[in-house]
N, C-alpha and C positions, 0 to 999 in steps of 0.2 A: 504493500500500500504506500503510495507516495505521500510526501509531507503535506502538499496542498489538500489532498483528500482527507488526511487526518485532521487538519484544521476545520474542514467543513463538518466532519463528524463531531468534533468538540463543540462547535456552535449548535449543532442539531441535537446533541445528546441530552440537554436539559429537558427537551420535550418528552423524551422517553422516561427521564428520571423525575419529572414533575417540576412545577414552578419553583419549589423550594431550592432545588439544586441549581436552577438557572439563576435565581437571586443570589445564591452563595457565590456562584461563578462571577457575576457582575460586581458584587461587593468586593471580591478578591482583587479584581482588576482595578477598581476604584481606589482601594486602599494602597495598592502597590504603586500607583501612578505618581503621587507626590514625591516619594523617595527617589524616583527615577528622573528627576528634573534638575540636572546639574547646572543649567544655564542661569539660574537666579543669582544676581549680584549680591554680595554681602554688603551690609550697611557701612558707610564710611566710619573709620575708627576714631571719631572725634573724642569719645570719652577716654579711650585708652591713651591717646596722644596727650590729652590734657593731664591725665594722671602722671604720665611720664615726665611732662614738663614741670609739674608741681614737685616731683622728686629730683629735678635737675638732670634727668636722663634725656638730654636734648638730642643726642644722635639717634636714640630709639624713637623719639617722637618724630624726628625728621624722616626716618625710614617709613614710619606708619603713614605719614601725611603726603609723601611725594606723589604717589599714584593718584589719589583722589584730587589733589591739587592740579595735577597735569590734566585731569579730566574736567576741570573747571568748577569743582566744588568750592563754593564761596567760603564756608567755614574752614575747610582745609587750607585754602589760600591764606586766610587770616591767621590761623594757628601757625602755619609754616613761616609766615612773615614774622611773627613774634619770635619763633625759634631763631630765625636769621638775625633779628635784632640782638637777641641774647648771646648769640655766637659771634657777634661783631662782624657780620657780613652785610654792610650797609647797602651795597648794590642789589644783592639778592632780596634783602628785606624790602627795599623800596619797590622793586618790580612786583613782588608778591602782594604787598599791601595796596599798591595802586590797582591791581587787578581785583583784589577783594573789595575795595571801596567802590569800584565801578560796578561790581556785581550786586552789592548791597549798599547803596548810597545813604540809607537811613540808619546805618549802624554807628552809633557814637563811639563804641569801643574800637572799631576798625579805624575810624578817623583819628582817634587818639594815638593809636600805634603808628599810623601813617605819619603823624606829626613827629613822633619819636624817631622814626626811620629818616625822615627829612632832616631832622636835627643832626643825627649821626652822619648823614651824607654831607651836610653843610660843613662839618668839621674837617672834611677831607679835601675840600675844594679851595682854590685860590681865594684870597681875601676879596678880590674884585667881583667875585661871583656870589659871595656869601649873602649879600642883601636879598637877592632873589630867592635863595634857599630859605632865608629867615622869613620872608614874606609867606612862602608856601607853607612852612611849618606852622606859623601863626594862624593862617587860614584853616589848616586842618584841625587845630585845637579849638578854634572858634566854631568851626562846623560841629565838632563833638559836643560842645556845651550848648550850641543852638538846638541840636537834636535832643540832648538829654541835659537839662540844667543841673541835674544832680550828679553829673560825672565829676567826682572829686579830683581824680588824677589830671583831667584836662584843665580844671581850674588851677590846680597847683602848677602845672606846666606854664600856664599863662601868667601866673604871679612871677615866676622866674623870668619869663621872656620880657614882660613889660618893665620889670625892675632892672634888668641888665642890658637890654638892647638899646642902642642909641635911637634918638628920635627919628633919624633918617631911615632906620630899619623898621619903624613902627612902634618902638618902645614908648610907653606912656605910664608915668608913675600913678596917675589917677586910676587907670585901669588895673594896675598891679594891686592897688588897695581894694578895688571892687572885687577882684577875683579872690583876694585873701579873705575878704568878708564872706564871700560865698563858700570858700573852703572851710571857714570857721563854722558856718552853718552845718556843714556836712561832716567835717572832722575837726571838732573844736580845738583839740590840742595843736594839731598842725597849723590850722588856720590862724589861731591867735599868736602862735610863734612867728608865723610869716608876717602878720601885722606888726608885731613888736619890732621885728627887724626893719621893716619899712618905716615905721614911726621913729625909730632911733636914727635912721638915715636922714629923716626930715628934721631932726633935732627936737622932736616932741617927746620929752622925757616923761611927762605926766601920762600921755597916752600909751607910751611904751610900758610903763609900770602897770597900767590897767590891763593891757593885753596879756602881759606875763602873769598877772594874777588870775585872769580868766583861764589861761592855759593851765595854771596850777590847779585851779578848782575843777578843771575838767579831767584831772587825772594825769597831768603831764609832768609830775615831779621829776621823773627820771630824765626827761628831756631838758629840763630847765637849767641844770648846772652848766652844760656846755654852751647853751645859748647865752646865759648871763655872762659867762666868762668871755665869750666872743664879743658881746656888746661892751663890756668893760674895757677890753683891749682896744676896741674901736674908739671908745671915749677917751682913752689915755693917749 
C-alpha cells in the first residue's frame, strides 16, 4: 500500500471508528500545531538588557540590544545609546539616540540622553564648533522638560548649562535659578544645593543660608559638608 493511500485511509478511518475517534484525531492535530511553529519572533530583550545595565554589565547589555536595534526597535535604540554613553563612545551614542528620538519624539527620557550624548560629543570637537553643539544639547534638554516637566535629570542638566555656559552659547543665570527651583520641587536636597551654589555666586548670603537649611531639612546632611566647604573656599 503506498503512502498516499495510507493517508487517505487515516482520514477515512474515523468514520468506521465513530465520531469520537475523529474528534480525538482532530484535537491531536490541533494540539501539536502550536509547538511546530518555529517562525515566531521572540520579544525584544529590553528587561534583560536593563537588568544588565543596572548591574554595570554593559557588554552583555550591548550584545542583547544590537539585533533589535538594527531592526529599528525604538526602545532598543534608546537603551543601546545609553550603553554607548556609559562606555564613552560618543559617536555611536549620538547616532543611536538620534534614531531613537526620531522614532519616538515624545519620549522625555530619550531627549534627555540625547542631550547627554551631544554634550559628550561637544567635548571632542574644536572650540569653534562647540557653540553649535551646546545649542543642540540645550534644545534636547529643553525638549525633555517640555514633554515631561517632572524630568528631574533634565532640569539638573539645564541648571549646569545655564550656570556655566556663556551668554553667546545661550547661558542664562535666571534660567539656571528657574531650573534649580524646579529641581528642588522634585529632588529637594539636590535642588536646594544647586540654588545655594547659584545664590552664593550672586553674593546673596542670606538666600544661600536659607537654601542650605532647606536642603538640610530635606535630609541632605551628608551632602552639606562638602558643599559648605566649597562655598567657604569660594568666599575666602
